N, C-alpha and C positions, 0 to 999 in steps of 0.2 A: 371634303379636301379638295381642294380646285387648282390644277396645275398651274403654273408660272413659268413664264419666258424663260428660263434659267434649268429648267430642270427638277426646281422645288417646288414641295407640294404645300400650299396653305393651309393651314391649321384650323379648322372651326373647332365649336364647344367653348367654354368658360365665355364670363360678359366683360371680362376687365381687360384679357391681353387681345391685342391686336396685330397685325403683321406680323404672325407668326406662322415660320415656318418650318419645314419637314425638309430633311437633307440627308439620303441614304437613313441613316441610325443616328441621326442627331438632328436637333431642335435648335433654330435662332430666333429671337426676338428681339427686338431693338434694347437697347442698355439702357436705363431708367437710374433715378436718384434712389432706389430702391436695390440696386443691382448688388452693391459692397454687401449687403444685411442678407439678401439671398445667396447668395456665394457660398460666405460663410456657414449660413445654415443648412445647406444642402452638404460642405462638408462634412459638419456636423453630423447629420445624418448616417453619412458613409462610414465614419469612425465609429458610430454605436451602432454600426450595421443593420440600421433601420433603409429597409429595401424598399418600401411603399412609396419611392418619389425618384425622380429622374436625377441622375448625379451631372454637379457643376463640372463643367470642361475647358470654360475660360471665356476670352473675348474675341472676333474677330469682326472686322469692320462694324464698329461699335455696335455689334452686337452678341448679347450672351449666348451661349451655347450649352446647352444640355444632351444626355442620353436621350434617345428616343424611346420611350414604353409603347409597345403594341398595345389595341385594345381598343374597345370601343369610347368615346364620351358622350353621354347621353345630351342630346341639343336641348331638351327640355325637362322640366320636374313632371313624376306623375307618379302613381301609388308605386311602392315598392315591396319587395315578399320580405318577410319576418328576418329569413335567412342574409337578404341583399343588407336590410337595414343592422342587422349584427355585426356584418361582417365591417362595416360602416364604423360601426363604434369601436370595434377591436382594433380596426386600424388608425383610427383617431386616438386610442389610447397609447396605442403601439409609439404613435409621430411623438405626443405629448412625453411620454417617456425619455425620449430618445433627446428630448432639450430640458429636463428636469433639474435643477442646479448647475445650466451651463454658465457660460458670460454671455452667452446671447440673452438667457432669459433675464439676467440680473437678478432683481428682489421680487420680480414676478415668478408667478407658477411656474409656466413653461412659456415656448413660445408658440404662440397661436395662428393658423393659418389665417384667420378672420373670412375665410370662405368657402369651406369643405364640405361644398355644396354636391349634389351629384352630378352638375355641370362641370366640378373641377376632381371628377373622378374619373378614373382609369378601370374599366371594366373588361375581365377576360372569363371567357365560359361563362358571362350573365354575372359574374360579381365583380365587385370592389376590389382592385388590387393594388391601388397606389392613387395618390393626390399630386394634382400640379396645378400649375400657375400660384408663385407664393410671390405674387408681387405686393400682395395687404400683409403678409405676416411680420409679426411685430410680439414684441415683451406681453404676456396678458397672463388673464388668470382663465384655467382651463373649461369654467362655464361659459365663457364667452363661444369657445368652439361647440361647445356639447349643444347651448342653448340651440346655437345657428345650423345643428346637425337636426334636431328633433325638427326644427321648424320646417327644412327644406326638405328631409326626405320624408317626414313623414305626417305633418299637418298641411293641410288645405283647405280653406273656404270654401272651393269648389264643391268639399265633400265625395270626392269620386272613391273616396275609401269612408265608411262610413264612420262618426265621432268615437263610438267608444273605439271603435278597432286603430284609429289614430290615437288617441290616448294609448292603449295597448304597446304600440309600437315606440312611443315617447318611454314609457317604461323601459322596454326590451333596452332600449337604446342607456338610459340610468342601469340598468342591470348589469347590460351587458359591458358599460364602460369602468363600470365598479363605484360610481357615486357615492360617498357618505349620507348619513341622514338629512345633515344639513343641507348640503349639495341640493340633493331632491327635492326640499322643502321649496327651493330658492330655483329651481328650475323654471316652471310657468311664468314668473316674474322676469327673470334672465332671457326667457323668448320675446317676452314682451318690449321688454331693454332694446335687443338685437333689431325688432321690427324698426320700434319706433328711430333706431340709429340709423337704419336703412334709409328711412324716409328722409332723414337728414342727409345722409351721406350721397343720395342721388340729387336731392334737393341742391346741396351744393355743387356738384357738379353741373347742373343744368346752369346755374348762375354763370358759368362761364363755356357757353358755348364752343368758343374758338380751340377749345382744348376739349373738351369732354369726349369718352370714347364710343358715344352714339348720338344718334340724332335727337333733337328736344322732344318729338314725339314717342318716342325710344324711353326716355328719359322719364317721363311724364306718365308713360304706362304703367313704369315698375315704382312710381313713386304710391300712385294709385292702388297697384298692388299689394306693396308693405302696408298701406293704408288701412286696407280689408282683412288683410290678414292681421294684422293687429286686431283690429272689429273682433273679427271671429274666435282668436282665443282670449279676449278679452271677456268676450260673451258666456264662454262656455268652459273659464280656468276652472271654475269646480270641478270640473270631470276630467280635466286633467291633472289639478292636484290630487284628486282623488286615485285617480290610477298610477299615481308616486310615492301612497301613502303606505 
């Protein structure tokens, strides 16, 4: 966090949000095209008693205002314990259940966060308790989020955690979330698709550097990382499929 001139504090964490400030018990971020949907989503969470997300408080000076959730937001991906991963999977299922059958989800299963990595989770007492940064949230299939969670919480081509342990954690996510058999069979393919989509996403942003949320070299690193991760999962997909069987 960085102090700014008006007494607010600039918040770090996440990869999409910029110019996000904390002022006392509120968070301010520039309004965007996603503000209306995000506001409706957070109101839905509140109505459904889902507490794992900020509350929306309205707009002030062209900024969206939210409640501040105290805790720590990891700056980087790293290995997580089974307890932490299980807690994240339970939180994701609760979030999805809060939107199932809602007008916001429409014809889709749920409203997806679309970036439920540890860098968008608030930790208290070393456990994930809430998601933040819902700018990319949109209706979708729940496997989109589960696959992204499996990748960003448990899979790494650096193998700082052994491959067999990564696969076991992916199974833990599937078990804890409660995927049915057909979804488990499809999960590895969904991870690969999310990684491919990540390449396309960052490449599209890099094509417009004047509005991109990061410097060109940072975007290039994210594209290269996504490609490495895709190659890793593709090469070892039998291990992940076997763990999910």
